[in-house]
C-alpha positions in Angstrom: -38.7 47.2 52.4 -39.2 43.9 50.6 -39.9 44.4 46.9 -40.6 40.8 45.9 -42.7 39.1 48.6 -43.0 35.6 47.0 -39.2 35.3 46.9 -39.0 36.5 50.5 -41.5 33.9 51.6 -39.7 31.2 49.6 -36.4 32.1 51.4 -38.1 31.9 54.8 -39.4 28.5 53.8 -35.9 27.4 52.9 -34.6 28.5 56.2 -37.3 26.6 58.0 -36.4 23.5 55.9 -32.7 24.0 57.0 -33.8 23.9 60.6 -35.9 20.8 60.0 -33.1 18.9 58.2 -30.5 19.9 60.8 -32.7 18.5 63.5 -33.3 15.4 61.4 -29.5 14.9 61.1 -29.1 15.2 64.8 -31.9 12.7 65.5 -30.8 10.1 62.9 -27.1 9.9 63.1 -26.5 7.3 60.4 -23.2 8.0 58.5 -24.4 8.5 54.9 -27.7 10.0 55.7 -26.1 12.6 58.0 -23.7 13.7 55.3 -26.5 14.0 52.7 -28.6 16.0 55.1 -25.7 18.4 55.8 -25.1 18.9 52.1 -28.8 19.5 51.6 -28.9 22.1 54.4 -25.9 23.9 52.8 -27.6 24.0 49.4 -30.8 25.3 51.0 -28.9 28.0 52.9 -27.3 29.2 49.7 -30.6 29.3 48.0 -32.2 31.2 50.8 -29.5 33.8 50.9 -29.8 34.2 47.1 -33.6 34.6 47.3 -33.3 37.2 50.1 -30.9 39.2 48.0 -33.2 39.1 45.0 -36.3 39.9 47.0 -34.7 43.0 48.6 -33.5 44.2 45.2 -36.9 43.6 43.5 -35.4 41.3 40.9 -37.0 38.1 39.6 -35.1 35.1 38.3 -36.2 36.1 34.8 -34.8 39.6 35.2 -31.5 38.3 36.5 -31.2 35.8 33.6 -32.0 38.5 31.1 -29.3 40.7 32.6 -26.7 37.9 32.2 -27.7 37.3 28.6 -27.3 40.9 27.6 -23.8 41.1 29.2 -22.5 38.1 27.3 -23.2 39.7 23.9 
């Protein structure tokens, strides 16, 4: 079902980092650090979802970038 396993494992790694940073934000509730950690978890979640979509479709980042370049011409 997964066509690009390295991207899939990278997405799983990002999800694990999200869980870790969310726990860190709960443990260390200092104003600025908590806001930064929540921003970081949001970026990691977006990246994980993007990688899961690419891995299920079998696309690489290079294929996707090449597809965008051909459309702009």
